[in-house]
N, C-alpha and C positions, 0 to 999 in steps of 0.2 A: 492611423493604420485602420484602427478600432472605434467606432462609435457605436453604443450601445443605447437605447433611450427606452425606459418603460417596460424593460422585454422582460414576456411573462411565458412561461411553460408551465404547461397540466399535462398530464397524462392520464387518459382515460383507459377504461376498463370495461368491453360493452360486454365482456360474460359475466362479471358482476356489477356492472353499471356503479362504477364508482371513478372517483376522479381526486388526482393527488397533483398538487402543485408544489412542483421544486423548485421555481422560482417566483419571484414575485413584486418585479416592479424594477427590475437594476438598470442601473445608470453608470455610467462611468465610458473614458476617452484613452486610448491608449495611441502614442506619438509613435511612428515608423523609427525602427531601432533599438526601440526601448527593452530592459529587461526587468519585467512585469512578474511578481508572485500575487496571485489569489488565495486565499487562506481562509480557513475554514475546519468546524468539526466536519466527520464524518456526516453525511447527510444534508449538508449545509445546501447542496446544488453546486459544486462544484465540478461535480462529473458532467451533470447536465448541463452546464457552460460551456465544458471543453468541447463534447460532444457535436452542441448548436455553431461554436466559434467553427469546427473541423468540416461543418456543412453533411453533419452524419444524421440530424435530427432538426426540423424545424420548430419553429416557435409559435407558440401560441396567440402571442401579442406583443407590441410594439415594433421598434425597428431598430435594424442592426445592418451596421454596413461595416464592410470589410475591403479595405484597398477601393476598388471600385464595384465592386460590387454588393447589390442592396440583396441580403441574404431571403428575405421576407417574400422576396416578389422573384426568385429564380425558378427556372423550372427545374425537372428533374434532371434532364438532359444539361441546361447550366452549372446546376450543382456539381456534378462529373466533373466540369472544365475546372469548376473551382477548387475542386477536390484535387484533382489531378498539377495544376498551375501554380497555386497560393500558400498550399498547407501543407506542411510536413507535420505529424500529429506520432508522438512516441507515449505510447500504453504505459499504465503503471505496471503491468508487465511485459518488459519492453520485446523478449521473443515473440509476441504477437504482433511487433510490427516489422516482424523478418521473416524470410522464407528459411525454414527451421533446417534443411537438410543440403542448404547450399552455404559456401563459404561468404566470410564477410566481404571479400572482393565482388563476387556474383551479386550479392545484394547492392552493393553500393552498386555496381554498374547497371543491374535491373530500375533501380529509381530514377539514374542518370540517365535514362533514355525516355524517362517521359518529358522532357525538357530541352534534351539536347541528342539530334541525330547522327553527327559524324561521331565515328569510332574514335579518331585522336583527340578530338575535343572532351569525349567523356572520360577516356583515361587520363587527361592531363589532373582536369578537375576531380578526379578519385585519388591519384596517388598525391596533391596538393592536399585534400583533406586526412588524406591518411598518416601524410606527415605531420601536420597542423594537430590531428588531434593526439599522436603519440599514438596508434594503434598498427602503422605499416607492419609490425610483427606479427600479427593476427589476419593479415590480411589471405591466407592460406587455409585459416582455421573453419572449420565446420559451424555453424553456431550452435548447435548443441553441444558443443564441446567448451561454449564461453564459462567463467563465474559469472557473477551477478554484474559487479561493476564492468566487465568488459563486454556485458550485454547493455546494459544501459548507454555505454560510449560508444557500441558499433552504430546503434540505433541510432543515435545523435548523428553518427557519421554519414550512415544511408539517407536521413530524412535530408543533410544539408546535400549532399550525391543530386538530390532532386531539384536541388538550387530554388527553391520555395522564399516568397520573404516573411513568411509566417510560420514560426515555429511552434508549435503547442504541447505541451509536456504534463500529463495528468500523474501524479506522484512518483516521479523520477528517481527518488531517493528510496522510495518506500521499503526495495531490499535490501537496503547496502549499510555497513557499518559507517559508523562516524567518518572515519580517514577518505574511505569511497564516495561517502556522500557530498564530502566536504570538495572531493575532484570534480564530482559533478557541477556543482554549484561554480565552479572556478570556471570549467571549462562551459558551463553557457554562457557565462560572464562573456568568457574569450570568443565564442561566435556570435555574440550581437556586438562586439566593438570590431571585430576582424570583417565579420560579411555583412554588416548592417543589418540582419536579421534579427524582425523584431521575434523576441523570447516570451512567451506567457506561461508560465508554471502553475499550476492547480495544486495546493498540499496542504496538511497538517504538520508539517515538517518546520518546528520554529526557524531552525536555521535558516530559510529563507524570509526571514524578516529582514534580515541584516544583508548590505555588499548588493542589494538592487536598485532601480532606480525610480520603484513606485513597488508599496505594498497594497491591495483591495481587498478587505475581508469581508468575507459574507457570510450572514448568519440569517438562518432560515430563509435563504430565497433573495434578500436584499442586501444593496451595499450597508455594513454597519461603521466602516470607518475606510478613508484613501489616505494613506501617507506616502509624503515624497520622502526621496532621500536624505533630505536634509533633516527630517523629521523620523528617522528612526529610532531616536530613542525613547519617543513615547511608547514604545513596548516594553520599556526595561527601566521604568524611573526607578528611582533608588532614592531621592527627593524631592521635597515638596517644592515647589506645586507642581504639582503633577499634571499634564495638559496631554488634550486629545485633539485630534481633527476630524472632523465627520462630513459625510459631504450630502447634501439636498439633491434628492431627485425630483423627477420630473414633476409629481405631485405636491412638494416643497415640502416632504418628509423626511425626517432626520431621526436616525437611530441613537438614543442615548444609550451612551458606552454603560458596559455590567457596572462598574464602578460606581458610577455616578446614581443608577437607579440603585443599586443598595443602599447607598451610604445617604441619600436621602428619602428612604422609604418609602419608593413610589410605589403603586401597585397598579392602580386604573384611569388615573389622570397624575395632571400635574397643574401647575400656574405660573405661566409668563408675568414677570413685573418690569415695566418699562419706565424708570427714571427719567427725572426732567435735563438731568445731562446726559441722558442717552445710555446710559447703563441699564443694560439688561440682565434680570436675576429669573433664576428657575426655584420654587419651592413647592414643596408638598400642598396640597389644595387645603389642607383639613389643620394645614398648620402644624402638624408633627414635627419634632425637632430630627433635626439628621444623626445618624448614625457617628461614633468617633473614624475618621478617614483613619486607613491603615497604607502603609507602603506596597507596593505590588511585590509578589512573592518575585523574587530573583528565581532566573533558571538555575536548577542542582544539576552540577555535571557527577553521576556516579563512576566512581573504579573499582574495579573487581580485585581483591589478595583470595589466593586459593592457599587455606590452611593445612596440611595434609592427614592424612585420613587418620584418625585412630588407630590403635593397636586392634582394639576390639569392634571396631566397625562390624564387623562380618560375619561378628560371633551371632548365631541363631538365624542369620538368613537367608531365605532360598532362592538358588540361581533362576533368573526366568529367561535373561539371553547372554549367550556365551561367545564371546568372538576370539579365535585366536590365530593370530596372525594374518588377518584375512587383508587383501588389498582387490585395487580396484583398478585396472591398466585399459585405458580405452586406445584402441589401435585403429587409426586412421592413416591408409597407405603404409607409408614408413615410417611415419610421426606415432611418439608414445605418451600418450596425456596421462598419468597419475592422479587418478581421482584420491584414495586414500592409499596407504603404505603400511604392510603389517603393522594391522590394526589389534591388539589385543585388550578387550575388556569384557567387563560382568558385570550385569544389571541385576537386581537383585529383587523380589515380590513386593510391590508395596511401595518402592521408590518413587521418588521423583527427581530427575536427575537433567541440565540444563549442558548443551553442547552448544560451545560460546568459540570466536573465531573469526576473522575476517573473511571478507566474501574472496569466495576460491579456495578457503579454508579444507572443504572436504565434508562438511556440517550436512549439507543435502546428500549426498552421496552416501555416507554412512548409513542416513534413515534410510536412503532407498536399499540398502545391503540388506538393513533389517527387517524392512517390511517384503524383500522378496520382490519390488519390483524389477530388480536389476540382480543377476546374480556374482558372485565376487570371481575376480579371477584367479586368486589364490587364497589358501588358507581352510577355515573351515566358521560356520555359523551355526548353533543352537537355537531356537525359539519355543520356549513353553514343549522342550523334552523332544522338538522336532531338528535333524540337522536338512535346512532348509536349503542346503548350499549343493545336497543331492537331490533336489526336487527338480522334477522338470516346471517349464514357464507355468504349465496347467496347474498343477500342484500347488506351487506355490500361490497363483493368483487365488485358487478356494482356499486354502492355509489363510492368506491375508483380508480373506472377504468374511469368514468364520472366526478369527480372533482377535483381529488389531482395528481400532478405530484410528483413520487418517486425516489429517488435515495438510494438503498440501499447500505449497507458496501462493499457488495459483489458483487456492479453492476451488479443486475438480469438481466439479455437481454435473449431472445429466443437463443436458442446455436446454431439453424440449420437454420436463419435468420440472413443475413449480418446485419452491425451495419442499413444501410439505410432501408432495411426494417423492421428492429425494431422500425422505427418511425410510423407504422402502424399497430401495435399490437393490439394497445385500440381501432382501427378503425376494426380490424378483428374479434376481440372477442364481437364488437356491432354489429355483421352483415351487416355493411355496405359495400356498393360495389366501392372497388378502381377500378378506370381506368388508369392503367398506365400512357396514354397519358396525361391525362389531371393534373397529379401532375406535380406541378412548381419545376422543378428540380433546378433552382437557387436559390428560397427559402430555398429547403433542404439544398443546399451547402452551403447557408450563416449562418444556424443554426448550423451546424458541426462545420464552420470556425471558430465561436465564439469561440470553446473550444480546436481549434488545433487538429481535428478530422476527417476534409475532405479525406483525403489522404487517410484513411484506411475506407472508406464509405460500400466499396464491400469486405470486410473481415468480417469472422464470429469471434463471442465474446472467441471463443477458441483460437484464430490467432493472439490475441493483448495481448499486455502486460497490468497486473494490471492496471497502470495509465492510459493508453488508455480506458480501458473498464470504469474506473470510468470518463475521461473524455465524451466517449459515453454517459455512459447513461445521466450525467448532461443535455449535450444537447436535449436528447429523451424526458426527463422529464419535459423541458422547451419548448417543439415544441407546438405550438398551444397557448402559453401562459395560462395555467390553474390560477385559482384564487388562489391555496393553494399550493405551494411546501414544499417539507418533504425530506432535505437531513440530511442522516446520515452519518458522518465524511466524507464528501465532498473531500478531499483534503489529505485524509489521505496515498495515492498511490502516490503523485504527490513528484515532488523536489520542491523547495522553488520559483524558476523560476517558473513553470507551474501554484505551487497553487495559487503565486499571480495574474496570468494572469485569475485563474479561478474566484477565489474569486472578481476579478475586474466585472468577466463578470457577474456575480449572483447579486454584485451590482447595474451594469449596468440596468439589467433586471427590477428587483426589484425596482428602481426607474423611469423608463420606463413604465410600465407598473400597479405598484401599488399593486404586487402581494403580498399576506400576505406568508410569509415565514420562515420557521422553519429550524436554520442550530444544529444538536448537532456535537459536534466537542472537543477533547481534544489538538487542537493547539490554541492557543491563538494569534499567528500572525494573523491569517484569523479574531478575534474580531472586529468590526467597534467602534470605541471610540462613546461612548455616544449612542451606540444602549443597548437594553433590554436585560438582562443577565438574566438566572435561572439558579440555581445551586443545581445540584442533591448530595446528599449523603446515600450511603443504602437505596436507595429507595427514600428518601424525600426531597420533599424542603427548602434548606437550607439558599439559598436568592432569591431575585430576586427586580432584581435592573436595576439600569445603572453601562455602562460599562466604569472605568476608567483605563487607561494602562498605565504602567510606567516600566523602563528600572529595571529588579535586579539584 
């Protein structure tokens, strides 16, 4: 189905005359009907690869064949036909794959019309998919009323209705809790088995190392390892001998696994030895002895126990946010959808609070009410001595701009401004005069470097990956140290290493400036031991206490 030979992707910026290499000679093959995961850290080239396979971006060199299409030779018109007939793309923010103000059914009928013209045939296919994917009860709901898990399932259903032989998924579980992520993985396996669809998932989510037909690891734009279903234990060795399998690209290059590289103390080169009995060895060229080999660290699952707040917890604390009996009810025709229900909560100055709960529990809705992005239906919300529930839309927007740093799940930045220019959006909207020569560039570089995004400061939001967009949004939200920071799933699109770096920076900023910080998350790995945690379920507060984390 897919044959990738020595594929290179280079991005060129004619303004700065710089070239960035995303893919450096990629080689792999995927058979029709396989369920394949492509794993790699943020910035490894995964998003570039998915955009190329989707026909959105051209390759700079090499050969790429998908089905009967040779992508490097296609005209613009042929690429459009390829995208329409061959590819279904699930964006890492699934709502971008859907028509936001339409129902689930409307979205599916729309994509079904790409390859089917008869009304009865479209209805039959859509009904079959709704039933098989267990979302028939959602068919009349609008996209903007769906939870994260429902959005992802709907995006998959919509692309299936397109009847395309190739389904591409870009970080499909980044916004989901463990249970919903596992459900989506099971669903993709079902799609591959039942419909014969070739499913390719690019992700940093380690759960996609298991239960797939094949895993391709990408490191720095090259294939580092190719593992088939029978060899999946390679990723979670718990005893010696440890084994890895690597692929050989078109230039006979092989990437050395990190563990082998470190144990052999390799740096600039290595020595190959071929013995008389045809056994081959790899050694350090200077004869330096190897380090002691250690077993790979197993994946640790953390669980959360919430202890009651001590009686003196509130002593000497100043309230910053006071929520009394707040509810948010969405009305769509005769349908009532409860976002949050009768929430009463107080947040104090300088606190760092984690809001946890499964997808669809009301975490994002609660943050939207606190920031004034949406008004509450009932109850009251006071933020920094302002009754924002009484404000008009315009007044809430001004208050939000002047008092709160926000990072949304989608990393909402202005698409036509560079990352550096996005730092000044609040000033622009406040009609402040910005003099470029007076801007402290070293201060800007320092803020961006905290989140490892300074190298992308002259790029536009649509030119960077989801993980890079999230890190840029975090840097921008904390620029000039606002007194209140609201972070909605700040590490959802980051690999483990970058997630750790990011949450450490957030904690460091919080400790240094005592900013009141509210973080919604489904990732228990970023929750700080002893911090205050609020658990939501079905729009209601079910726990409010201190975090105690343990291995599960």
